[in-house]
VEXNU-34596 format. One line per 4 residues: their letters; for each residue x, y, z of N, C-alpha, C. Coordinates in steps of 0.05 Angstrom, whole numbers, plus 5000, padded with zeros to 4 digits. Layout:
N
A) X/Y/Z/X/Y/Z/X/Y/Z | ...
end
This chain:
363
MDEI) 2017/5383/5336/2016/5359/5353/1996/5364/5376 | 1979/5344/5381/1960/5346/5402/1973/5346/5429 | 1962/5362/5448/1973/5363/5475/1963/5340/5491 | 1980/5330/5509/1972/5309/5527/1963/5321/5553
VVQP) 1938/5315/5560/1927/5326/5585/1926/5304/5606 | 1938/5311/5629/1939/5293/5652/1920/5303/5674 | 1903/5286/5683/1884/5294/5703/1898/5299/5729 | 1889/5320/5744/1902/5326/5770/1902/5303/5789
WLLR) 1880/5288/5790/1879/5266/5809/1900/5244/5804 | 1908/5241/5777/1928/5222/5770/1956/5231/5780 | 1961/5257/5778/1986/5268/5788/1988/5265/5819 | 1965/5271/5832/1965/5268/5862/1970/5239/5869
LSLW) 1957/5221/5855/1961/5192/5861/1990/5184/5857 | 2003/5194/5835/2031/5187/5830/2049/5197/5853 | 2043/5222/5862/2059/5233/5884/2056/5217/5909 | 2031/5208/5915/2027/5192/5939/2041/5165/5937
VMLA) 2041/5153/5913/2054/5128/5909/2084/5131/5913 | 2096/5152/5902/2124/5157/5906/2131/5162/5935 | 2114/5177/5949/2119/5182/5977/2118/5157/5993 | 2098/5140/5987/2095/5115/6002/2119/5096/5997
TAVA) 2128/5096/5972/2152/5080/5965/2177/5090/5980 | 2180/5116/5981/2203/5127/5995/2202/5120/6025 | 2178/5122/6037/2175/5116/6065/2181/5086/6070 | 2171/5069/6052/2175/5040/6055/2205/5033/6053
LTAA) 2219/5046/6034/2248/5040/6031/2264/5050/6055 | 2256/5074/6065/2270/5084/6089/2265/5066/6113 | 2241/5057/6116/2235/5038/6138/2250/5012/6135 | 2252/5002/6111/2267/4977/6106/2296/4980/6113
IVLA) 2308/5003/6105/2336/5008/6111/2341/5010/6141 | 2324/5025/6155/2326/5028/6184/2323/5001/6198 | 2303/4985/6189/2298/4959/6202/2322/4941/6197 | 2334/4941/6173/2357/4924/6167/2381/4932/6185
RLTR) 2385/4958/6188/2407/4966/6205/2403/4959/6234 | 2379/4962/6244/2373/4954/6271/2376/4924/6276 | 2367/4909/6256/2370/4880/6258/2399/4872/6258 | 2415/4884/6240/2443/4878/6239/2457/4885/6265
ARRR) 2450/4909/6277/2462/4917/6302/2454/4898/6324 | 2429/4889/6325/2420/4870/6345/2435/4844/6343 | 2438/4834/6318/2453/4809/6315/2482/4812/6323 | 2494/4835/6317/2522/4839/6325/2524/4839/6355
RAMT) 2506/4852/6369/2507/4852/6399/2503/4824/6410 | 2484/4809/6397/2480/4782/6407/2504/4764/6402 | 2517/4768/6379/2541/4752/6374/2563/4759/6393 | 2567/4785/6398/2588/4793/6418/2582/4781/6445
RRVG) 2557/4781/6453/2549/4771/6479/2555/4741/6481 | 2549/4726/6459/2553/4697/6460/2581/4689/6456 | 2597/4704/6440/2624/4697/6435/2642/4707/6457 | 2633/4727/6472/2649/4739/6494/2663/4719/6512
PLRQ) 2648/4699/6523/2661/4680/6541/2683/4663/6527 | 2681/4661/6500/2700/4644/6486/2724/4661/6475 | 2723/4687/6479/2743/4704/6467/2771/4697/6476 | 2774/4693/6502/2801/4687/6512/2812/4661/6500
DVLA) 2794/4641/6497/2804/4616/6485/2812/4620/6456 | 2797/4636/6441/2804/4641/6413/2831/4656/6412 | 2834/4677/6428/2859/4692/6428/2883/4675/6436 | 2879/4658/6456/2901/4640/6464/2909/4621/6441
LVSG) 2889/4612/6427/2894/4593/6405/2909/4606/6382 | 2900/4630/6374/2913/4643/6350/2940/4655/6357 | 2944/4661/6383/2970/4673/6391/2992/4653/6396 | 2984/4627/6397/3004/4607/6402/3010/4603/6432
EDDG) 2994/4615/6449/2999/4613/6478/2980/4593/6491 | 2967/4577/6475/2948/4557/6486/2964/4533/6497 | 2957/4525/6522/2969/4501/6533/2954/4475/6528 | 2934/4477/6510/2918/4454/6503/2889/4456/6512
DSEQ) 2885/4471/6534/2858/4473/6545/2839/4489/6527 | 2849/4511/6515/2832/4527/6498/2823/4511/6473 | 2842/4497/6461/2836/4480/6438/2815/4459/6445 | 2818/4447/6469/2799/4427/6477/2771/4438/6481
RLSA) 2769/4462/6494/2743/4474/6499/2730/4482/6472 | 2746/4493/6454/2734/4502/6428/2726/4478/6412 | 2740/4456/6414/2733/4432/6399/2708/4419/6411 | 2702/4424/6436/2679/4412/6449/2653/4428/6446
LRGP) 2655/4451/6432/2631/4468/6428/2610/4453/6412 | 2585/4460/6417/2563/4447/6402/2542/4468/6395 | 2526/4462/6375/2503/4479/6368/2511/4506/6357 | 2495/4527/6364/2499/4554/6352/2527/4566/6358
SVEL) 2539/4557/6380/2566/4568/6386/2586/4562/6365 | 2583/4539/6352/2602/4531/6331/2598/4551/6307 | 2573/4557/6301/2568/4575/6278/2579/4603/6283 | 2582/4611/6308/2592/4637/6315/2623/4637/6315
VAPV) 2635/4616/6325/2664/4616/6328/2678/4608/6302 | 2667/4590/6287/2680/4579/6263/2688/4602/6243 | 2670/4621/6236/2679/4642/6218/2702/4659/6229 | 2702/4663/6256/2724/4679/6268/2750/4664/6264
LIGY) 2750/4638/6269/2775/4622/6267/2784/4621/6237 | 2765/4618/6219/2772/4617/6191/2784/4644/6182 | 2774/4666/6192/2785/4692/6186/2814/4695/6195 | 2821/4683/6218/2848/4685/6228/2867/4668/6211
LSKI) 2857/4647/6198/2875/4629/6183/2889/4644/6160 | 2877/4665/6150/2890/4680/6128/2912/4698/6138 | 2916/4700/6164/2935/4719/6176/2958/4705/6191 | 2954/4680/6199/2974/4667/6215/2984/4641/6202
RGTP) 3007/4631/6210/3019/4607/6200/3029/4590/6223 | 3041/4567/6217/3054/4551/6237/3035/4536/6255 | 3044/4531/6279/3029/4515/6298/3002/4527/6305 | 2999/4553/6310/2973/4564/6316/2953/4558/6293
AQRI) 2962/4561/6268/2944/4555/6245/2936/4526/6245 | 2955/4508/6251/2948/4480/6250/2928/4473/6272 | 2930/4486/6295/2911/4481/6317/2883/4491/6310 | 2882/4514/6296/2856/4524/6287/2844/4504/6268
VDVL) 2860/4493/6249/2850/4474/6230/2840/4449/6245 | 2854/4440/6266/2845/4417/6281/2818/4422/6293 | 2814/4446/6304/2788/4452/6316/2766/4452/6295 | 2772/4464/6272/2752/4465/6250/2746/4437/6239
VAHG) 2766/4421/6237/2761/4393/6228/2744/4378/6248 | 2748/4383/6274/2732/4370/6294/2703/4377/6292 | 2697/4401/6281/2669/4409/6278/2658/4403/6250 | 2673/4388/6234/2662/4380/6208/2662/4401/6187
IVRR) 2679/4423/6191/2679/4445/6172/2689/4436/6144 | 2708/4418/6144/2719/4408/6118/2698/4392/6103 | 2684/4375/6117/2663/4359/6104/2641/4378/6093 | 2634/4398/6108/2613/4417/6099/2623/4433/6075
ARAG) 2649/4440/6075/2659/4456/6053/2660/4439/6027 | 2668/4414/6030/2667/4396/6006/2639/4394/5995 | 2620/4391/6012/2592/4388/6003/2583/4414/5991 | 2593/4437/6001/2584/4463/5991/2594/4469/5963
LAPW) 2613/4453/5952/2622/4458/5925/2603/4447/5904 | 2583/4432/5913/2562/4421/5895/2544/4444/5886 | 2524/4438/5868/2507/4459/5857/2490/4473/5878 | 2502/4489/5895/2488/4506/5914/2490/4535/5903
PGTR) 2478/4554/5917/2481/4582/5909/2511/4590/5907 | 2517/4609/5889/2544/4617/5884/2559/4626/5908 | 2546/4640/5926/2560/4649/5950/2570/4626/5967 | 2554/4604/5968/2563/4581/5984/2585/4567/5970
RARS) 2584/4564/5944/2606/4551/5929/2632/4566/5933 | 2630/4593/5931/2654/4609/5935/2665/4607/5963 | 2647/4608/5983/2656/4606/6011/2668/4579/6016 | 2657/4558/6004/2668/4531/6008/2696/4528/5996
AWVL) 2699/4539/5972/2726/4538/5959/2746/4553/5976 | 2738/4576/5986/2757/4592/6003/2764/4578/6028 | 2745/4565/6041/2751/4551/6066/2771/4528/6062 | 2767/4513/6041/2785/4491/6035/2813/4501/6029
GVMR) 2815/4525/6016/2841/4536/6010/2855/4547/6035 | 2841/4562/6050/2853/4575/6073/2860/4555/6095 | 2846/4532/6095/2853/4510/6114/2875/4492/6103 | 2884/4497/6078/2906/4482/6066/2899/4452/6065
IRDA) 2875/4446/6055/2866/4418/6053/2876/4408/6025 | 2901/4398/6024/2914/4392/5999/2899/4372/5982 | 2886/4352/5995/2872/4332/5979/2846/4341/5967 | 2839/4367/5971/2814/4378/5959/2819/4391/5932
VAEV) 2844/4390/5922/2850/4403/5897/2832/4394/5874 | 2829/4367/5872/2812/4356/5850/2784/4366/5852 | 2774/4372/5876/2746/4381/5879/2743/4411/5873 | 2764/4426/5878/2763/4455/5873/2768/4462/5843
LPRL) 2784/4446/5830/2792/4451/5802/2768/4457/5783 | 2746/4440/5784/2724/4446/5766/2711/4473/5770 | 2714/4485/5793/2701/4510/5799/2715/4533/5784 | 2739/4528/5772/2752/4548/5755/2735/4556/5731
QDRD) 2718/4537/5722/2701/4543/5700/2672/4546/5709 | 2668/4555/5734/2641/4558/5745/2626/4580/5730 | 2600/4576/5728/2584/4596/5714/2583/4623/5729 | 2590/4623/5755/2591/4647/5771/2620/4656/5772
RGVA) 2625/4680/5761/2652/4690/5760/2665/4693/5787 | 2650/4701/5807/2661/4704/5834/2670/4677/5845 | 2656/4656/5839/2664/4629/5848/2690/4621/5834 | 2692/4626/5808/2716/4619/5793/2741/4634/5804
VTAA) 2738/4660/5810/2760/4675/5820/2769/4664/5848 | 2749/4658/5865/2755/4648/5891/2768/4621/5889 | 2760/4604/5870/2772/4578/5866/2801/4581/5858 | 2807/4600/5841/2835/4605/5833/2852/4613/5857
RSLG) 2842/4630/5873/2857/4639/5897/2860/4616/5917 | 2840/4599/5919/2841/4576/5937/2863/4557/5927 | 2864/4551/5901/2884/4533/5891/2912/4544/5895 | 2915/4570/5894/2941/4582/5900/2950/4577/5929
MLGD) 2931/4578/5948/2937/4572/5976/2942/4542/5980 | 2929/4525/5965/2934/4496/5967/2962/4489/5957 | 2971/4503/5937/2999/4500/5929/3006/4476/5912 | 2987/4460/5904/2993/4436/5889/2999/4443/5859
AEAA) 3023/4435/5850/3031/4442/5822/3012/4429/5802 | 2997/4408/5809/2979/4395/5791/2957/4414/5781 | 2953/4436/5795/2932/4455/5787/2942/4475/5766 | 2967/4475/5760/2979/4496/5742/2966/4496/5714
DELL) 2963/4473/5702/2951/4472/5675/2923/4483/5674 | 2906/4476/5694/2879/4485/5694/2878/4515/5700 | 2895/4524/5717/2896/4553/5723/2903/4569/5698 | 2922/4559/5683/2930/4573/5659/2908/4572/5638
RSVA) 2894/4550/5636/2872/4548/5617/2849/4566/5625 | 2846/4573/5650/2824/4589/5659/2827/4619/5650 | 2850/4626/5640/2853/4654/5631/2839/4658/5604 | 2841/4638/5587/2829/4641/5560/2798/4637/5562
PARR) 2783/4652/5546/2754/4649/5546/2746/4621/5538 | 2726/4610/5552/2716/4583/5546/2687/4584/5537 | 2675/4562/5534/2647/4561/5524/2628/4574/5545 | 2607/4584/5535/2585/4596/5551/2596/4618/5570
GRGD) 2616/4633/5561/2625/4655/5576/2642/4649/5600 | 2651/4624/5602/2668/4616/5625/2697/4621/5619 | 2714/4617/5638/2742/4623/5635/2746/4653/5635 | 2766/4663/5621/2771/4692/5619/2775/4705/5646
LPVW) 2789/4690/5664/2794/4701/5691/2816/4723/5689 | 2815/4743/5707/2836/4764/5706/2864/4752/5708 | 2882/4762/5692/2909/4752/5692/2922/4754/5719 | 2918/4776/5734/2931/4780/5759/2922/4759/5780
VVVE) 2896/4751/5778/2886/4730/5797/2900/4704/5792 | 2903/4696/5766/2915/4671/5759/2945/4672/5766 | 2958/4694/5761/2987/4696/5767/2991/4694/5797 | 2975/4707/5812/2977/4705/5842/2975/4676/5851
ALVG) 2956/4661/5839/2953/4633/5846/2976/4617/5837 | 2986/4621/5813/3008/4605/5803/3034/4610/5819 | 3038/4634/5828/3062/4640/5844/3062/4624/5870 | 3038/4618/5880/3036/4603/5905/3040/4573/5902
LDAG) 3042/4563/5877/3044/4534/5873/3073/4524/5878 | 3075/4498/5880/3102/4485/5883/3119/4490/5859 | 3145/4486/5862/3164/4490/5840/3157/4473/5816 | 3143/4451/5820/3137/4433/5798/3118/4446/5777
AAGA) 3107/4469/5783/3089/4483/5764/3105/4496/5741 | 3132/4496/5743/3148/4509/5722/3143/4497/5695 | 3140/4470/5694/3135/4457/5668/3110/4467/5654 | 3088/4469/5669/3063/4479/5657/3066/4508/5649
VGRA) 3080/4524/5665/3084/4552/5658/3100/4555/5633 | 3121/4538/5630/3137/4539/5606/3121/4532/5581 | 3104/4512/5583/3088/4504/5560/3068/4526/5552 | 3058/4541/5572/3039/4562/5567/3051/4586/5553
LDAD) 3078/4588/5553/3091/4610/5539/3086/4609/5508 | 3079/4585/5499/3073/4581/5470/3043/4578/5465 | 3026/4585/5484/2997/4583/5480/2987/4602/5458 | 2965/4594/5446/2953/4611/5425/2942/4637/5436
DPST) 2931/4636/5461/2918/4659/5473/2939/4678/5485 | 2939/4703/5477/2958/4723/5488/2957/4726/5518 | 2932/4725/5529/2930/4728/5558/2943/4706/5573 | 2941/4682/5561/2954/4659/5574/2985/4662/5573
RTAA) 2995/4671/5551/3024/4676/5549/3033/4697/5568 | 3016/4718/5571/3022/4739/5590/3023/4728/5619 | 3004/4713/5626/3003/4701/5653/3027/4684/5658 | 3035/4668/5638/3058/4650/5641/3084/4666/5644
AMTA) 3087/4688/5628/3111/4704/5631/3113/4718/5658 | 3091/4729/5666/3091/4742/5692/3097/4723/5715 | 3086/4699/5713/3091/4679/5734/3120/4670/5734 | 3132/4667/5711/3160/4659/5709/3178/4678/5724
GRAQ) 3173/4704/5721/3189/4724/5735/3183/4725/5765 | 3158/4726/5772/3151/4730/5800/3156/4705/5817 | 3153/4682/5805/3159/4657/5820/3188/4649/5818 | 3204/4664/5803/3233/4659/5800/3238/4631/5789
HLSL) 3224/4624/5767/3229/4599/5753/3254/4603/5735 | 3277/4600/5747/3302/4605/5732/3305/4586/5708 | 3294/4562/5710/3297/4543/5689/3282/4552/5663 | 3264/4572/5665/3249/4581/5642/3263/4604/5627
RPLL) 3286/4613/5637/3299/4635/5624/3304/4631/5594 | 3314/4607/5586/3318/4603/5557/3292/4605/5541 | 3270/4595/5552/3244/4596/5538/3234/4625/5536 | 3239/4641/5557/3231/4669/5556/3247/4684/5534
RERL) 3273/4678/5532/3289/4691/5512/3279/4683/5484 | 3274/4658/5480/3264/4648/5454/3238/4661/5447 | 3220/4663/5467/3193/4674/5462/3196/4704/5455 | 3216/4717/5467/3220/4746/5463/3227/4752/5434
EHER) 3241/4733/5421/3249/4737/5393/3225/4736/5374 | 3204/4721/5381/3182/4716/5362/3156/4730/5370 | 3155/4741/5394/3130/4753/5403/3124/4779/5389 | 3098/4783/5383/3090/4808/5370/3069/4824/5387
QPVV) 3056/4810/5405/3036/4824/5421/3049/4842/5443 | 3043/4868/5443/3056/4886/5462/3053/4878/5491 | 3029/4869/5499/3024/4862/5527/3041/4838/5535 | 3045/4819/5517/3062/4796/5523/3091/4804/5523
LAAL) 3099/4821/5504/3127/4831/5504/3134/4845/5530 | 3116/4861/5540/3121/4875/5565/3124/4856/5588 | 3108/4835/5589/3110/4815/5610/3136/4799/5608 | 3144/4793/5584/3169/4778/5580/3193/4795/5589
AEAL) 3192/4821/5582/3214/4839/5591/3216/4840/5621 | 3194/4844/5634/3194/4846/5663/3203/4819/5676 | 3195/4797/5664/3204/4771/5674/3234/4767/5672 | 3246/4774/5650/3275/4772/5647/3289/4791/5666
GALG) 3278/4814/5671/3290/4832/5690/3289/4820/5718 | 3266/4808/5725/3263/4796/5752/3282/4773/5756 | 3288/4758/5734/3306/4735/5737/3336/4743/5739 | 3342/4768/5731/3367/4780/5738/3392/4771/5725
DPAD) 3392/4763/5700/3416/4755/5687/3426/4778/5669 | 3451/4788/5675/3461/4811/5659/3463/4804/5629 | 3463/4779/5622/3464/4772/5593/3440/4781/5578 | 3419/4789/5592/3394/4798/5579/3393/4828/5574
VGPL) 3415/4842/5581/3415/4871/5577/3412/4877/5547 | 3425/4862/5530/3423/4867/5501/3395/4866/5490 | 3381/4843/5494/3354/4841/5484/3335/4862/5496 | 3339/4868/5522/3321/4888/5534/3327/4916/5524
AGLV) 3353/4922/5519/3360/4948/5507/3347/4951/5479 | 3344/4928/5465/3331/4929/5439/3301/4936/5441 | 3289/4928/5464/3260/4933/5467/3254/4962/5474 | 3274/4978/5482/3269/5006/5489/3271/5024/5464
ADDH) 3277/5012/5441/3278/5028/5417/3250/5040/5410 | 3250/5063/5397/3225/5077/5394/3206/5065/5373 | 3214/5042/5361/3195/5029/5343/3177/5009/5358 | 3180/5008/5384/3162/4991/5401/3141/5009/5414
PRSV) 3118/4998/5422/3098/5013/5436/3109/5023/5463 | 3097/5044/5473/3106/5056/5498/3106/5036/5521 | 3084/5020/5523/3082/5001/5545/3105/4981/5545 | 3114/4973/5521/3137/4954/5520/3163/4969/5528
RLAA) 3166/4993/5519/3190/5008/5525/3193/5013/5555 | 3170/5020/5567/3171/5026/5596/3178/5000/5612 | 3166/4978/5603/3171/4952/5617/3201/4945/5614 | 3212/4949/5590/3240/4943/5585/3258/4961/5602
ARAL) 3251/4986/5605/3267/5004/5622/3267/4995/5651 | 3244/4988/5661/3242/4978/5688/3259/4952/5691 | 3258/4935/5671/3274/4910/5672/3304/4916/5672 | 3313/4935/5656/3341/4943/5656/3349/4953/5684
GELG) 3331/4967/5697/3337/4975/5725/3340/4952/5744 | 3325/4930/5739/3328/4906/5756/3356/4894/5752 | 3366/4895/5728/3393/4883/5723/3415/4901/5734 | 3413/4927/5727/3429/4947/5741/3459/4947/5736
DDRA) 3470/4932/5717/3499/4932/5713/3507/4956/5696 | 3533/4958/5689/3543/4982/5675/3529/4985/5648 | 3525/4963/5633/3512/4966/5607/3483/4974/5609 | 3470/4964/5630/3442/4972/5635/3440/5002/5641
RTAL) 3458/5012/5658/3458/5040/5665/3463/5057/5640 | 3481/5048/5623/3487/5063/5598/3462/5064/5580 | 3449/5042/5577/3424/5041/5561/3403/5059/5572 | 3400/5059/5598/3380/5077/5611/3388/5106/5608
GALL) 3414/5111/5610/3423/5139/5608/3417/5150/5580 | 3419/5134/5559/3413/5143/5532/3383/5150/5529 | 3366/5137/5546/3338/5142/5544/3330/5169/5555 | 3347/5182/5569/3341/5209/5580/3336/5229/5558
ADTD) 3347/5223/5534/3343/5241/5511/3320/5232/5494 | 3304/5213/5503/3282/5203/5486/3261/5224/5480 | 3250/5222/5456/3229/5241/5448/3203/5238/5464 | 3199/5214/5476/3176/5209/5492/3183/5217/5521
PRVG) 3172/5239/5532/3180/5248/5559/3175/5227/5580 | 3154/5211/5577/3149/5191/5597/3171/5170/5599 | 3182/5162/5576/3204/5143/5576/3229/5155/5589 | 3235/5180/5582/3258/5193/5593/3256/5197/5623
ELAA) 3232/5205/5633/3228/5209/5661/3230/5182/5677 | 3219/5161/5665/3221/5135/5679/3250/5126/5680 | 3265/5129/5658/3293/5121/5658/3309/5136/5679 | 3303/5162/5683/3317/5178/5703/3310/5168/5731
DVLV) 3284/5162/5735/3276/5152/5761/3288/5125/5768 | 3289/5108/5748/3301/5082/5752/3331/5085/5759 | 3344/5102/5744/3373/5106/5748/3379/5115/5777 | 3365/5136/5786/3371/5146/5813/3364/5126/5834
GLGP) 3347/5107/5827/3340/5085/5846/3362/5064/5848 | 3382/5065/5830/3403/5046/5830/3426/5054/5849 | 3424/5076/5862/3445/5084/5881/3465/5103/5869 | 3488/5106/5881/3508/5127/5873/3516/5124/5843
AGVA) 3519/5099/5833/3527/5096/5805/3505/5107/5786 | 3480/5101/5793/3458/5111/5776/3455/5141/5778 | 3458/5152/5802/3457/5181/5805/3479/5195/5789 | 3503/5183/5790/3526/5195/5775/3520/5195/5745
EVER) 3507/5174/5735/3500/5173/5707/3480/5195/5699 | 3461/5200/5717/3441/5221/5712/3455/5248/5712 | 3472/5252/5732/3486/5278/5734/3504/5283/5709 | 3516/5262/5699/3532/5265/5675/3515/5272/5651
RALE) 3493/5258/5649/3475/5263/5626/3461/5291/5628 | 3459/5301/5652/3445/5327/5655/3460/5350/5641 | 3486/5345/5635/3501/5366/5621/3494/5367/5591 | 3481/5346/5581/3473/5345/5553/3446/5358/5550
PECA) 3443/5378/5532/3418/5393/5530/3393/5375/5526 | 3395/5354/5509/3372/5338/5503/3364/5320/5526 | 3382/5317/5545/3376/5300/5569/3369/5316/5594 | 3372/5342/5592/3371/5358/5616/3344/5357/5630
AAAD) 3322/5357/5615/3295/5358/5627/3290/5333/5644 | 3295/5310/5632/3290/5284/5646/3309/5281/5669 | 3335/5289/5665/3355/5286/5686/3348/5304/5710 | 3340/5329/5705/3333/5347/5727/3309/5336/5743
LGLA) 3290/5324/5729/3267/5313/5744/3276/5290/5761 | 3293/5272/5750/3302/5249/5765/3318/5258/5790 | 3335/5278/5786/3351/5288/5809/3334/5301/5830 | 3313/5316/5821/3295/5328/5840/3280/5307/5856
MHSL) 3271/5286/5843/3257/5265/5857/3276/5251/5877 | 3301/5247/5869/3320/5235/5887/3325/5253/5911 | 3326/5279/5907/3330/5297/5930/3306/5297/5949 | 3282/5296/5938/3258/5295/5954/3257/5270/5971
RRTA) 3265/5248/5959/3264/5222/5974/3285/5222/5996 | 3308/5233/5991/3329/5235/6012/3319/5252/6035 | 3306/5274/6028/3296/5292/6049/3275/5278/6066 | 3257/5265/6052/3235/5250/6066/3247/5228/6083
GRR) 3268/5215/6074/3280/5194/6089/3293/5204/6115 | 3306/5228/6113/3318/5239/6137/3297/5247/6158 | 3274/5255/6149/3252/5263/6168/3241/5238/6181
end
């Protein structure tokens, strides 16, 4: 094979180009940091005189003067104060939050947020959806809903969280549809994002959640089951039980088990005890064990105690941990099972964890 010969001047030129590039990047980073620091100081200087009014408003100690002064701001001061007030809205509730909303409405923030949902850059669409949600502008639901299928995934996720804050049950169907993949790569939102939003909706969302338990898409069924448990939709318990009998997807079975545990009916001990059998995947068995711990009656403790002898150490260890978390009755079950050789390892671990927690609690 012929050797490739590189001229020395070409090597020197390459080194100089690399050096110049490194210097330029370093200079750009330093300049960006200096600019950011200068802007931060300028913002602090300009917001400083308004700080007391902002704190009075968010703390609920305003006698009306601070709200009036903040509502009367004009020009660049509004652009400085509005993001600060919007940031506080995610942390406070009640009268202070309503007063902040009144100030923001006076400065046209709602109108600008509605306009920002149009085909602007993704960051602006996401920010607009968030502002409408955190301000609890309930009549903006119809405008935020289309953004669930936005071409920008960040916008779609923010829209889902915004709808959860708005709380309108009318958004439930679209939220559940956003879990399944749609055309051109849209949809397919993370299940936890959609569940978080659904839990924030009004109780009227139970109907849509119940229908989604029979959806073709497993992720949609998973989201519906998780929502039923976390939102305490007690009316959906019969549908969850029916779905449990026919479901074959492990991830959905695990979600159904946890939902039934969260709804807390001792009548579900039997079906859940069937899910801990070793012919089910580990994920389903672990979820069923946790659900039995949520129910916590005598039959649940007995079923968990039998798991201490399971051939899968992870299942036995979890069962022991769940039992000792049930209080004296659960600890007594573990101590009794510890005398059985096949249960000893899991039982000893559970009792050791219980002892450590008690020691930590006393400290």
